[in-house]
DSSP file (Angstrom, degrees, kcal/mol; ACC not computed):
  #  RESIDUE AA STRUCTURE BP1 BP2  ACC     N-H-->O    O-->H-N    N-H-->O    O-->H-N    TCO  KAPPA ALPHA  PHI   PSI    X-CA   Y-CA   Z-CA
    1    1 A M     >        0   0    0      0, 0.0     4,-1.7     0, 0.0     5,-0.1   0.000 360.0 360.0 360.0 -21.4   64.0   77.2   90.5
    2    2 A K  H  >  +     0   0    0      1,-0.2     4,-2.4     2,-0.2     5,-0.2   0.876 360.0  58.2 -63.0 -37.4   61.9   78.1   93.5
    3    3 A Q  H  > S+     0   0    0      1,-0.2     4,-2.3     2,-0.2    -1,-0.2   0.922 106.4  46.5 -60.8 -47.0   64.5   76.5   95.8
    4    4 A I  H  > S+     0   0    0      1,-0.2     4,-2.4     2,-0.2    -1,-0.2   0.842 110.7  53.3 -65.7 -33.8   67.3   78.8   94.5
    5    5 A E  H  X S+     0   0    0     -4,-1.7     4,-2.7     2,-0.2    -1,-0.2   0.904 109.6  48.2 -62.8 -42.9   65.1   81.8   94.8
    6    6 A R  H  X S+     0   0    0     -4,-2.4     4,-2.2     2,-0.2    -2,-0.2   0.902 111.7  48.9 -64.1 -41.4   64.4   80.9   98.4
    7    7 A L  H  X S+     0   0    0     -4,-2.3     4,-2.3     2,-0.2    -2,-0.2   0.892 112.7  49.8 -64.5 -40.0   68.1   80.4   99.1
    8    8 A Y  H  X S+     0   0    0     -4,-2.4     4,-2.0     1,-0.2     5,-0.2   0.945 112.9  44.9 -67.0 -46.7   68.9   83.8   97.4
    9    9 A L  H  < S+     0   0    0     -4,-2.7     4,-0.3     1,-0.2    -1,-0.2   0.875 117.4  45.9 -64.7 -36.0   66.2   85.7   99.4
   10   10 A E  H  < S+     0   0    0     -4,-2.2     4,-0.2    -5,-0.2    -1,-0.2   0.854 128.0  21.1 -78.2 -32.3   67.3   84.0  102.7
   11   11 A Y  H  X S+     0   0    0     -4,-2.3     4,-2.3    -5,-0.2     5,-0.3   0.454  91.2  96.1-119.5   1.5   71.1   84.4  102.4
   12   12 A K  H  X S+     0   0    0     -4,-2.0     4,-2.8     1,-0.2     5,-0.2   0.927  90.3  46.9 -64.3 -43.0   71.8   87.3   99.9
   13   13 A Q  H  > S+     0   0    0     -4,-0.3     4,-2.7    -5,-0.2     5,-0.2   0.926 112.9  48.1 -63.2 -45.7   72.2   89.9  102.7
   14   14 A D  H  > S+     0   0    0     -4,-0.2     4,-2.1     2,-0.2    -1,-0.2   0.930 116.0  43.7 -59.3 -46.6   74.5   87.7  104.8
   15   15 A I  H  X S+     0   0    0     -4,-2.3     4,-2.7     2,-0.2     5,-0.2   0.899 113.3  51.2 -70.9 -39.7   76.7   86.9  101.9
   16   16 A Y  H  X S+     0   0    0     -4,-2.8     4,-2.7    -5,-0.3    -1,-0.2   0.917 110.8  49.1 -62.7 -42.4   76.7   90.5  100.6
   17   17 A N  H  X S+     0   0    0     -4,-2.7     4,-1.9     2,-0.2    -2,-0.2   0.890 112.0  49.2 -62.1 -40.3   77.8   91.7  104.2
   18   18 A Y  H  X S+     0   0    0     -4,-2.1     4,-1.2    -5,-0.2    -2,-0.2   0.938 112.3  47.1 -67.1 -44.9   80.5   89.1  104.3
   19   19 A L  H  X S+     0   0    0     -4,-2.7     4,-2.5     1,-0.2     5,-0.4   0.896 111.2  51.6 -62.9 -39.6   81.8   90.1  100.8
   20   20 A L  H  X S+     0   0    0     -4,-2.7     4,-2.2     1,-0.2    -1,-0.2   0.879 105.5  56.3 -64.3 -35.8   81.7   93.7  101.7
   21   21 A S  H  < S+     0   0    0     -4,-1.9    -1,-0.2     1,-0.2    -2,-0.2   0.802 116.7  35.2 -65.7 -28.6   83.7   93.0  104.8
   22   22 A I  H  < S+     0   0    0     -4,-1.2    -2,-0.2    -3,-0.3    -1,-0.2   0.714 127.4  34.7 -99.7 -22.8   86.5   91.4  102.8
   23   23 A T  H  < S-     0   0    0     -4,-2.5    -3,-0.2    -5,-0.2    -2,-0.2   0.778  79.4-151.9 -98.3 -30.7   86.4   93.6   99.7
   24   24 A H     <  +     0   0    0     -4,-2.2     2,-0.4    -5,-0.4    -4,-0.1   0.823  65.6 108.2  60.8  31.8   85.5   97.0  101.1
   25   25 A N     >  -     0   0    0     -6,-0.2     4,-2.5     1,-0.1    -1,-0.2  -0.948  57.4-161.0-145.7 115.2   83.9   97.7   97.8
   26   26 A H  H  > S+     0   0    0     -2,-0.4     4,-2.2     2,-0.2     5,-0.2   0.918  93.1  47.7 -65.8 -45.7   80.1   97.8   97.2
   27   27 A T  H  > S+     0   0    0      2,-0.2     4,-2.3     1,-0.2    -1,-0.2   0.920 114.6  45.1 -64.4 -47.3   80.2   97.3   93.5
   28   28 A L  H  > S+     0   0    0      1,-0.2     4,-3.0     2,-0.2     5,-0.2   0.927 111.9  53.4 -66.3 -43.0   82.6   94.3   93.6
   29   29 A S  H  X S+     0   0    0     -4,-2.5     4,-2.1     1,-0.2    -2,-0.2   0.891 110.0  47.7 -56.2 -42.0   80.6   92.8   96.5
   30   30 A E  H  X S+     0   0    0     -4,-2.2     4,-2.2     2,-0.2    -1,-0.2   0.924 112.7  49.4 -67.6 -42.9   77.4   93.0   94.4
   31   31 A D  H  X S+     0   0    0     -4,-2.3     4,-2.4     1,-0.2    -2,-0.2   0.937 113.1  45.7 -59.0 -48.5   79.2   91.4   91.5
   32   32 A L  H  X S+     0   0    0     -4,-3.0     4,-2.3     2,-0.2    -1,-0.2   0.839 108.6  56.8 -65.4 -33.4   80.5   88.6   93.6
   33   33 A L  H  X S+     0   0    0     -4,-2.1     4,-1.9    -5,-0.2    -1,-0.2   0.937 109.7  45.0 -61.1 -49.0   77.2   88.1   95.2
   34   34 A S  H  X S+     0   0    0     -4,-2.2     4,-2.1     1,-0.2    -2,-0.2   0.929 113.2  49.9 -61.2 -44.9   75.6   87.6   91.7
   35   35 A E  H  X S+     0   0    0     -4,-2.4     4,-2.9     1,-0.2     5,-0.2   0.869 106.1  58.5 -61.3 -37.8   78.5   85.3   90.7
   36   36 A T  H  X S+     0   0    0     -4,-2.3     4,-2.2     1,-0.2    -1,-0.2   0.933 109.8  42.1 -57.0 -49.6   78.0   83.3   93.9
   37   37 A F  H  X S+     0   0    0     -4,-1.9     4,-2.1     2,-0.2    -1,-0.2   0.831 112.2  53.4 -72.7 -31.8   74.5   82.5   93.1
   38   38 A V  H  X S+     0   0    0     -4,-2.1     4,-1.9     2,-0.2    -2,-0.2   0.949 112.5  45.9 -62.6 -48.2   75.1   81.7   89.4
   39   39 A K  H  X S+     0   0    0     -4,-2.9     4,-1.8     1,-0.2    -2,-0.2   0.883 110.1  53.9 -62.4 -39.0   77.8   79.3   90.5
   40   40 A A  H  X S+     0   0    0     -4,-2.2     4,-1.1    -5,-0.2    -1,-0.2   0.905 106.1  53.3 -60.9 -43.3   75.5   77.8   93.1
   41   41 A I  H  < S+     0   0    0     -4,-2.1     3,-0.5     1,-0.2     4,-0.3   0.922 112.8  43.6 -59.4 -45.0   72.8   77.2   90.4
   42   42 A Y  H  < S+     0   0    0     -4,-1.9    -1,-0.2     1,-0.2    -2,-0.2   0.765 123.2  36.0 -75.4 -23.2   75.3   75.3   88.3
   43   43 A S  H >< S+     0   0    0     -4,-1.8     3,-1.5    -5,-0.2     4,-0.5   0.305  79.4 105.6-112.9   9.6   76.8   73.3   91.1
   44   44 A I  G >< S+     0   0    0     -4,-1.1     3,-1.3    -3,-0.5    -1,-0.1   0.853  78.7  61.2 -57.8 -34.4   73.8   72.7   93.3
   45   45 A G  G 3  S+     0   0    0     -4,-0.3    -1,-0.3     1,-0.2    -2,-0.1   0.741 101.9  50.5 -64.4 -24.1   73.9   69.1   92.1
   46   46 A S  G <  S+     0   0    0     -3,-1.5     2,-0.4    -4,-0.0    -1,-0.2   0.469  78.7 120.9 -94.5  -2.2   77.4   68.5   93.4
   47   47 A F    <   -     0   0    0     -3,-1.3     6,-0.0    -4,-0.5    -3,-0.0  -0.505  44.2-169.0 -65.1 123.1   76.4   69.9   96.9
   48   48 A K        -     0   0    0     -2,-0.4    -1,-0.2     0, 0.0    -4,-0.0   0.579  32.3-122.1 -95.3 -12.0   77.2   66.9   99.2
   49   49 A G  S    S+     0   0    0      3,-0.1     4,-0.1     1,-0.0    -2,-0.1   0.650  70.5 131.9  81.4  13.7   75.6   68.3  102.3
   50   50 A N  S    S+     0   0    0      2,-0.1     2,-0.3     3,-0.0    -1,-0.0   0.621  78.7  19.9 -74.4  -8.4   78.8   68.0  104.4
   51   51 A S  S    S-     0   0    0      1,-0.0     2,-0.1     0, 0.0    -2,-0.0  -0.851 103.5 -75.6-140.6 176.0   78.1   71.6  105.6
   52   52 A S     >  -     0   0    0     -2,-0.3     4,-2.3     1,-0.1     5,-0.2  -0.382  42.6-114.0 -71.1 158.7   75.1   73.8  105.8
   53   53 A I  H  > S+     0   0    0      1,-0.2     4,-2.2     2,-0.2     5,-0.1   0.829 118.6  55.2 -62.6 -32.7   73.9   75.3  102.6
   54   54 A K  H  > S+     0   0    0      2,-0.2     4,-2.6     1,-0.2    -1,-0.2   0.934 106.9  48.6 -66.5 -48.0   74.8   78.7  104.0
   55   55 A T  H  > S+     0   0    0      1,-0.2     4,-2.6     2,-0.2    -2,-0.2   0.908 110.7  52.7 -56.3 -43.5   78.4   77.6  104.7
   56   56 A W  H  X S+     0   0    0     -4,-2.3     4,-1.9     1,-0.2    -1,-0.2   0.914 110.3  46.6 -60.8 -43.8   78.6   76.2  101.2
   57   57 A L  H  X S+     0   0    0     -4,-2.2     4,-2.4     1,-0.2    -1,-0.2   0.895 110.6  52.7 -65.4 -40.3   77.4   79.5   99.7
   58   58 A F  H  X S+     0   0    0     -4,-2.6     4,-2.8     1,-0.2     5,-0.2   0.918 108.5  50.5 -60.6 -42.6   79.9   81.4  101.9
   59   59 A S  H  X S+     0   0    0     -4,-2.6     4,-2.5     1,-0.2    -1,-0.2   0.880 109.5  50.9 -71.8 -31.3   82.8   79.2  100.6
   60   60 A I  H  X S+     0   0    0     -4,-1.9     4,-2.7     2,-0.2    -1,-0.2   0.943 112.1  48.0 -61.2 -45.5   81.7   79.8   97.0
   61   61 A A  H  X S+     0   0    0     -4,-2.4     4,-2.1     1,-0.2    -2,-0.2   0.898 113.2  46.6 -61.7 -42.3   81.7   83.6   97.7
   62   62 A R  H  X S+     0   0    0     -4,-2.8     4,-2.6     2,-0.2    -1,-0.2   0.912 112.0  50.4 -67.9 -43.7   85.1   83.4   99.3
   63   63 A H  H  X S+     0   0    0     -4,-2.5     4,-2.4    -5,-0.2    -2,-0.2   0.921 111.2  49.0 -60.2 -45.3   86.6   81.3   96.5
   64   64 A L  H  X S+     0   0    0     -4,-2.7     4,-2.7     2,-0.2    -1,-0.2   0.901 110.8  50.9 -60.5 -41.2   85.2   83.8   93.8
   65   65 A W  H  X S+     0   0    0     -4,-2.1     4,-3.0     2,-0.2    -2,-0.2   0.940 110.5  48.5 -62.9 -46.2   86.7   86.7   95.8
   66   66 A L  H  X S+     0   0    0     -4,-2.6     4,-2.5     2,-0.2    -1,-0.2   0.890 111.1  50.3 -62.7 -37.1   90.1   84.9   96.0
   67   67 A Q  H  X S+     0   0    0     -4,-2.4     4,-2.6     2,-0.2    -1,-0.2   0.946 111.9  48.3 -63.9 -45.3   89.9   84.2   92.2
   68   68 A N  H  X S+     0   0    0     -4,-2.7     4,-2.3     1,-0.2    -2,-0.2   0.888 110.4  52.0 -61.8 -39.7   89.1   87.9   91.6
   69   69 A L  H  X S+     0   0    0     -4,-3.0     4,-1.2     1,-0.2    -1,-0.2   0.914 112.4  44.9 -63.5 -44.1   92.0   88.9   93.9
   70   70 A R  H  < S+     0   0    0     -4,-2.5    -2,-0.2     1,-0.2    -1,-0.2   0.878 112.9  51.2 -66.2 -38.2   94.4   86.8   92.0
   71   71 A K  H  < S+     0   0    0     -4,-2.6    -2,-0.2     1,-0.2    -1,-0.2   0.888 110.6  47.6 -66.2 -40.6   93.1   88.0   88.7
   72   72 A D  H  < S+     0   0    0     -4,-2.3     2,-0.5    -5,-0.2    -1,-0.2   0.754 112.5  53.6 -74.9 -23.7   93.4   91.7   89.6
   73   73 A K  S  < S-     0   0    0     -4,-1.2     3,-0.2    -5,-0.2    -1,-0.1  -0.949  76.5-141.9-117.0 131.0   97.0   91.3   90.9
   74   74 A A  S    S+     0   0    0     -2,-0.5     2,-0.4     1,-0.2    -1,-0.1   0.895  93.0  11.4 -57.1 -41.1   99.7   89.7   88.8
   75   75 A T        -     0   0    0     -3,-0.1     2,-0.6     2,-0.0    -1,-0.2  -0.995  68.1-152.0-140.3 134.3  101.0   88.0   91.9
   76   76 A V        -     0   0    0     -2,-0.4     2,-0.1    -3,-0.2    -6,-0.0  -0.918  26.5-128.4-103.3 124.3   99.5   87.7   95.3
   77   77 A E     >  -     0   0    0     -2,-0.6     4,-1.9     1,-0.1     3,-0.4  -0.416  10.4-127.8 -73.1 145.0  102.1   87.5   98.0
   78   78 A Y  H  > S+     0   0    0      1,-0.2     4,-2.9     2,-0.2     5,-0.2   0.869 110.0  58.0 -58.4 -38.6  101.8   84.6  100.5
   79   79 A S  H  > S+     0   0    0      1,-0.2     4,-1.9     2,-0.2    -1,-0.2   0.856 104.7  51.0 -65.6 -33.4  102.1   87.1  103.4
   80   80 A E  H  > S+     0   0    0     -3,-0.4     4,-2.0     2,-0.2    -1,-0.2   0.913 111.9  46.4 -68.1 -42.7   99.0   88.9  102.1
   81   81 A L  H  X S+     0   0    0     -4,-1.9     4,-2.7     2,-0.2    -2,-0.2   0.881 110.0  54.5 -66.4 -36.9   97.0   85.7  101.9
   82   82 A L  H  X S+     0   0    0     -4,-2.9     4,-2.4     2,-0.2    -2,-0.2   0.916 107.1  50.1 -61.6 -40.7   98.2   84.7  105.4
   83   83 A E  H  X S+     0   0    0     -4,-1.9     4,-3.1     1,-0.2     5,-0.2   0.921 111.9  48.7 -64.3 -40.6   96.9   88.1  106.7
   84   84 A L  H  X S+     0   0    0     -4,-2.0     4,-2.4     2,-0.2    -2,-0.2   0.912 109.6  52.1 -65.7 -39.9   93.6   87.3  105.0
   85   85 A Y  H  X S+     0   0    0     -4,-2.7     4,-0.6     2,-0.2    -2,-0.2   0.920 113.9  44.1 -57.3 -44.8   93.5   83.8  106.5
   86   86 A I  H ><>S+     0   0    0     -4,-2.4     5,-1.2     1,-0.2     3,-0.9   0.944 117.3  42.4 -70.5 -48.8   94.1   85.2  109.9
   87   87 A S  H 3<5S+     0   0    0     -4,-3.1    -1,-0.2     1,-0.2    -2,-0.2   0.756 111.5  56.9 -72.0 -21.2   91.6   88.1  109.6
   88   88 A D  H 3<5S+     0   0    0     -4,-2.4    -1,-0.2    -5,-0.2    -2,-0.2   0.622 109.3  49.9 -83.4 -10.5   89.0   85.8  107.9
   89   89 A S  T <<5S-     0   0    0     -3,-0.9    -3,-0.1    -4,-0.6    -4,-0.0   0.251 122.8 -50.4-100.2-134.1   89.1   83.4  110.8
   90   90 A T  T   5S+     0   0    0      2,-0.0     2,-0.4    59,-0.0    -3,-0.1   0.421 104.7  97.4 -90.0   2.7   88.7   84.0  114.5
   91   91 A F      < +     0   0    0     -5,-1.2     2,-0.3     2,-0.0    -2,-0.1  -0.772  41.3 171.7 -96.5 135.7   91.3   86.8  114.7
   92   92 A D        +     0   0    0     -2,-0.4     2,-0.3    70,-0.1    -5,-0.1  -0.789  24.2 131.8-141.2  95.7   90.2   90.4  114.6
   93   93 A N        -     0   0    0     -2,-0.3     3,-0.4     1,-0.1    69,-0.1  -0.990  58.3-129.8-149.8 149.6   93.0   92.8  115.3
   94   94 A F  S    S+     0   0    0     -2,-0.3     2,-0.4     1,-0.2     3,-0.3   0.655 102.4  65.8 -75.0 -14.0   94.3   96.0  113.7
   95   95 A N     >  +     0   0    0     66,-0.2     4,-1.9     1,-0.2     3,-0.3  -0.332  56.5 142.4-104.1  50.8   97.9   94.6  113.8
   96   96 A T  H  >  +     0   0    0     -3,-0.4     4,-3.0    -2,-0.4    -1,-0.2   0.760  64.7  61.4 -70.0 -22.3   97.5   91.7  111.4
   97   97 A K  H  > S+     0   0    0     -3,-0.3     4,-2.1     2,-0.2    -1,-0.2   0.944 107.9  43.6 -64.4 -46.5  101.0   92.1  109.9
   98   98 A Q  H  > S+     0   0    0     -3,-0.3     4,-2.0     2,-0.2    -2,-0.2   0.925 116.7  47.5 -63.6 -44.2  102.7   91.5  113.2
   99   99 A I  H  X S+     0   0    0     -4,-1.9     4,-3.0     1,-0.2    -2,-0.2   0.908 109.2  54.3 -63.9 -41.0  100.3   88.6  113.9
  100  100 A A  H  X S+     0   0    0     -4,-3.0     4,-2.4     1,-0.2    -1,-0.2   0.900 108.0  49.4 -58.5 -42.4  100.8   87.2  110.4
  101  101 A E  H  X S+     0   0    0     -4,-2.1     4,-2.0     1,-0.2    -1,-0.2   0.901 112.2  47.8 -65.5 -39.9  104.6   87.1  110.9
  102  102 A R  H  X S+     0   0    0     -4,-2.0     4,-2.4     2,-0.2    -2,-0.2   0.882 110.1  52.3 -68.8 -38.1  104.2   85.4  114.3
  103  103 A V  H  X S+     0   0    0     -4,-3.0     4,-2.9     2,-0.2    -2,-0.2   0.924 107.2  53.4 -62.7 -42.8  101.8   82.8  112.8
  104  104 A R  H  X S+     0   0    0     -4,-2.4     4,-1.3     1,-0.2    -2,-0.2   0.929 110.7  47.0 -54.7 -47.6  104.4   82.1  110.0
  105  105 A E  H  X S+     0   0    0     -4,-2.0     4,-0.5     1,-0.2     3,-0.3   0.916 113.0  47.8 -63.2 -43.4  106.9   81.4  112.7
  106  106 A L  H >< S+     0   0    0     -4,-2.4     3,-1.5     1,-0.2     4,-0.4   0.899 107.1  56.7 -66.5 -39.6  104.6   79.2  114.7
  107  107 A L  H >< S+     0   0    0     -4,-2.9     3,-1.3     1,-0.3    -1,-0.2   0.816  96.6  64.9 -61.8 -30.0  103.5   77.2  111.6
  108  108 A K  H 3< S+     0   0    0     -4,-1.3    -1,-0.3    -3,-0.3    -2,-0.2   0.751  97.4  56.6 -63.2 -22.8  107.2   76.3  111.0
  109  109 A T  T << S+     0   0    0     -3,-1.5    -1,-0.3    -4,-0.5    -2,-0.2   0.614  94.2  86.1 -85.9 -11.1  107.2   74.4  114.2
  110  110 A K  S <  S-     0   0    0     -3,-1.3     5,-0.0    -4,-0.4    -3,-0.0  -0.407  92.8 -79.6 -87.7 165.6  104.3   72.1  113.2
  111  111 A E     >  -     0   0    0      1,-0.1     4,-2.3    -2,-0.1     3,-0.3  -0.172  43.4-110.5 -58.3 155.2  104.4   68.9  111.2
  112  112 A E  H  > S+     0   0    0      1,-0.2     4,-2.3     2,-0.2     5,-0.2   0.848 117.6  54.6 -60.0 -37.1  104.8   69.2  107.4
  113  113 A Q  H  > S+     0   0    0      2,-0.2     4,-2.3     1,-0.2    -1,-0.2   0.885 107.8  49.1 -64.8 -39.9  101.3   68.0  106.8
  114  114 A V  H  > S+     0   0    0     -3,-0.3     4,-2.7     1,-0.2     5,-0.3   0.938 111.1  50.8 -64.2 -46.8   99.8   70.6  109.1
  115  115 A E  H  X S+     0   0    0     -4,-2.3     4,-2.5     1,-0.2    -2,-0.2   0.895 110.5  48.5 -54.5 -43.7  101.9   73.3  107.3
  116  116 A K  H  X S+     0   0    0     -4,-2.3     4,-2.4     2,-0.2    -1,-0.2   0.911 111.1  49.6 -67.9 -41.6  100.7   72.1  103.9
  117  117 A I  H  X S+     0   0    0     -4,-2.3     4,-2.4     2,-0.2    -2,-0.2   0.936 114.1  44.6 -60.4 -48.4   97.0   72.0  104.9
  118  118 A V  H  X S+     0   0    0     -4,-2.7     4,-2.6     1,-0.2    -2,-0.2   0.912 113.5  51.3 -66.2 -40.9   97.2   75.5  106.4
  119  119 A S  H  X S+     0   0    0     -4,-2.5     4,-1.6    -5,-0.3    -1,-0.2   0.894 110.3  48.3 -62.9 -38.0   99.1   76.8  103.4
  120  120 A M  H  <>S+     0   0    0     -4,-2.4     5,-2.8     2,-0.2    -1,-0.2   0.911 112.0  49.5 -68.8 -40.0   96.5   75.3  101.0
  121  121 A R  H ><5S+     0   0    0     -4,-2.4     3,-1.5     1,-0.2    -2,-0.2   0.906 108.8  52.6 -64.1 -40.5   93.7   76.9  103.0
  122  122 A I  H 3<5S+     0   0    0     -4,-2.6    -1,-0.2     1,-0.3    -2,-0.2   0.844 106.5  53.9 -63.4 -33.2   95.5   80.2  102.9
  123  123 A D  T 3<5S-     0   0    0     -4,-1.6    -1,-0.3    -5,-0.2    -2,-0.2   0.458 122.7-109.8 -79.6  -1.7   95.7   79.8   99.1
  124  124 A G  T < 5 +     0   0    0     -3,-1.5     2,-0.3     1,-0.3    -3,-0.2   0.633  63.9 155.4  87.4  13.8   91.9   79.4   99.1
  125  125 A I      < -     0   0    0     -5,-2.8    -1,-0.3    -6,-0.2    -2,-0.1  -0.562  43.4-116.8 -80.9 137.9   92.0   75.7   98.2
  126  126 A S     >  -     0   0    0     -2,-0.3     4,-2.1     1,-0.1     5,-0.1  -0.238  18.7-114.6 -69.4 160.0   88.9   73.7   99.3
  127  127 A Y  H  > S+     0   0    0      1,-0.2     4,-2.7     2,-0.2     5,-0.2   0.859 117.0  58.2 -62.8 -36.2   89.1   70.9  101.8
  128  128 A C  H  > S+     0   0    0      1,-0.2     4,-1.6     2,-0.2    -1,-0.2   0.930 108.8  43.0 -59.5 -46.6   88.0   68.6   99.1
  129  129 A E  H  > S+     0   0    0      2,-0.2     4,-2.4     1,-0.2    -1,-0.2   0.859 112.4  54.6 -66.5 -35.2   91.0   69.5   97.0
  130  130 A I  H  X S+     0   0    0     -4,-2.1     4,-3.0     1,-0.2     5,-0.4   0.939 105.9  52.0 -60.0 -46.8   93.2   69.4  100.0
  131  131 A S  H  X>S+     0   0    0     -4,-2.7     4,-1.6     1,-0.2     5,-0.8   0.871 111.7  47.0 -61.1 -38.6   92.1   65.8  100.8
  132  132 A E  H  <5S+     0   0    0     -4,-1.6    -1,-0.2    -5,-0.2    -2,-0.2   0.920 116.7  42.4 -69.2 -43.0   92.9   64.7   97.2
  133  133 A K  H  <5S+     0   0    0     -4,-2.4    -2,-0.2     1,-0.2    -1,-0.2   0.830 123.9  34.7 -76.6 -30.7   96.3   66.3   97.1
  134  134 A I  H  <5S-     0   0    0     -4,-3.0    -3,-0.2    -5,-0.2    -1,-0.2   0.711 103.7-122.2 -94.6 -22.4   97.5   65.4  100.6
  135  135 A G  T  <5S+     0   0    0     -4,-1.6     2,-0.3    -5,-0.4    -3,-0.2   0.805  70.8 116.2  82.7  31.7   95.8   62.0  100.9
  136  136 A V  S   <S-     0   0    0     -5,-0.8    -1,-0.3    -6,-0.3    -2,-0.2  -0.827  72.6 -90.4-121.3 164.8   93.7   62.6  104.0
  137  137 A S     >  -     0   0    0     -2,-0.3     4,-2.2     1,-0.1     5,-0.2  -0.333  34.2-115.4 -70.8 159.8   90.0   62.6  104.3
  138  138 A E  H  > S+     0   0    0      1,-0.2     4,-2.0     2,-0.2     5,-0.1   0.890 118.2  52.5 -61.6 -39.3   88.2   65.9  103.8
  139  139 A N  H  > S+     0   0    0      2,-0.2     4,-2.6     1,-0.2    -1,-0.2   0.912 106.1  52.5 -63.5 -42.8   87.1   65.8  107.4
  140  140 A S  H  > S+     0   0    0      1,-0.2     4,-3.0     2,-0.2     5,-0.2   0.907 107.8  52.1 -61.0 -42.3   90.6   65.3  108.6
  141  141 A A  H  X S+     0   0    0     -4,-2.2     4,-2.2     1,-0.2    -1,-0.2   0.919 110.4  48.0 -56.7 -44.7   91.7   68.3  106.7
  142  142 A R  H  X S+     0   0    0     -4,-2.0     4,-2.8     2,-0.2    -2,-0.2   0.917 112.8  48.7 -60.7 -46.1   89.0   70.4  108.3
  143  143 A V  H  X S+     0   0    0     -4,-2.6     4,-3.0     1,-0.2     5,-0.3   0.910 110.9  49.2 -62.8 -44.7   89.9   69.1  111.8
  144  144 A I  H  X S+     0   0    0     -4,-3.0     4,-2.2     2,-0.2    -1,-0.2   0.902 113.5  46.7 -63.7 -40.3   93.6   69.8  111.3
  145  145 A D  H  X S+     0   0    0     -4,-2.2     4,-2.4    -5,-0.2    -2,-0.2   0.931 113.9  48.8 -66.0 -46.2   92.8   73.3  110.1
  146  146 A F  H  X S+     0   0    0     -4,-2.8     4,-2.2     2,-0.2    -2,-0.2   0.939 113.3  45.5 -57.9 -50.1   90.4   73.9  112.9
  147  147 A R  H  X S+     0   0    0     -4,-3.0     4,-2.8     1,-0.2    -1,-0.2   0.872 111.4  52.8 -66.2 -36.1   92.8   72.7  115.6
  148  148 A T  H  X S+     0   0    0     -4,-2.2     4,-2.9    -5,-0.3    -1,-0.2   0.915 109.6  47.9 -66.0 -41.5   95.6   74.6  114.2
  149  149 A K  H  X S+     0   0    0     -4,-2.4     4,-2.7     2,-0.2    -2,-0.2   0.900 112.8  50.0 -63.9 -38.1   93.6   77.8  114.2
  150  150 A K  H  X S+     0   0    0     -4,-2.2     4,-2.2     2,-0.2    -2,-0.2   0.926 112.2  47.2 -64.5 -44.5   92.6   77.0  117.8
  151  151 A W  H  X S+     0   0    0     -4,-2.8     4,-1.9     2,-0.2    -2,-0.2   0.909 113.0  48.6 -63.8 -44.8   96.3   76.4  118.8
  152  152 A L  H  X S+     0   0    0     -4,-2.9     4,-2.8     1,-0.2     5,-0.2   0.939 111.0  51.3 -60.4 -46.5   97.4   79.6  117.0
  153  153 A K  H  X S+     0   0    0     -4,-2.7     4,-2.2     1,-0.2    -2,-0.2   0.904 108.9  49.8 -61.5 -42.5   94.7   81.6  118.8
  154  154 A S  H  X S+     0   0    0     -4,-2.2     4,-2.1     2,-0.2    -1,-0.2   0.893 113.6  45.8 -65.4 -39.3   95.6   80.3  122.2
  155  155 A I  H  X S+     0   0    0     -4,-1.9     4,-2.2     2,-0.2    -2,-0.2   0.914 112.8  49.9 -69.0 -42.0   99.4   81.1  121.7
  156  156 A L  H  <>S+     0   0    0     -4,-2.8     5,-3.0     1,-0.2     6,-1.1   0.851 110.8  50.7 -67.9 -31.8   98.5   84.6  120.3
  157  157 A Q  H ><5S+     0   0    0     -4,-2.2     3,-1.3    -5,-0.2    -1,-0.2   0.922 109.7  48.9 -65.8 -44.2   96.3   85.2  123.3
  158  158 A K  H 3<5S+     0   0    0     -4,-2.1    -2,-0.2     1,-0.3    -1,-0.2   0.876 112.8  48.3 -65.0 -35.7   99.0   84.2  125.8
  159  159 A E  T 3<5S-     0   0    0     -4,-2.2    -1,-0.3    -5,-0.1    -2,-0.2   0.421 112.6-125.9 -80.3   1.2  101.4   86.5  123.9
  160  160 A E  T < 5S+     0   0    0     -3,-1.3    -3,-0.2    -5,-0.1    -2,-0.1   0.809  74.3 126.4  56.0  36.7   98.7   89.2  124.1
  161  161 A L      <       0   0    0     -5,-3.0   -66,-0.2    -6,-0.1    -4,-0.2   0.651 360.0 360.0 -91.3 -18.6   98.8   89.8  120.3
  162  162 A I              0   0    0     -6,-1.1    -5,-0.2    -9,-0.1   -70,-0.1   0.357 360.0 360.0-131.0 360.0   95.1   89.3  120.2
């Protein structure tokens, strides 16, 4: 139990700040922070070490937030999730609706596999689940997602949208 206490003390503020940045709600952020560490306690045995423990905790927090978002809203529109995907990555701009629309157009030009991987990430699906559903390695899914974000960012910069 000492290890989880150490992890909590080391990462609680970073995770709380992250949750606050995406929820804009102190109470919800605190609740999700608690849930994140409860989930981490139960699943620490399945942590494979493919990422840092901090990244793993952040992914748990993000997944819990997306679950909460879906639960609170009868239906979450794809365009809303696309905006979150954009704002949650390297893009930080006040005009995310316009950027989201452009990203949607750009993604239509990519191979079907790339579109599926990005769509699944937008829906909050883990790389592990993506690899099982698409039939690629988890690492390949990560690389495709990373390269696609990099490609999108370069185009959006050229078009002066970011």
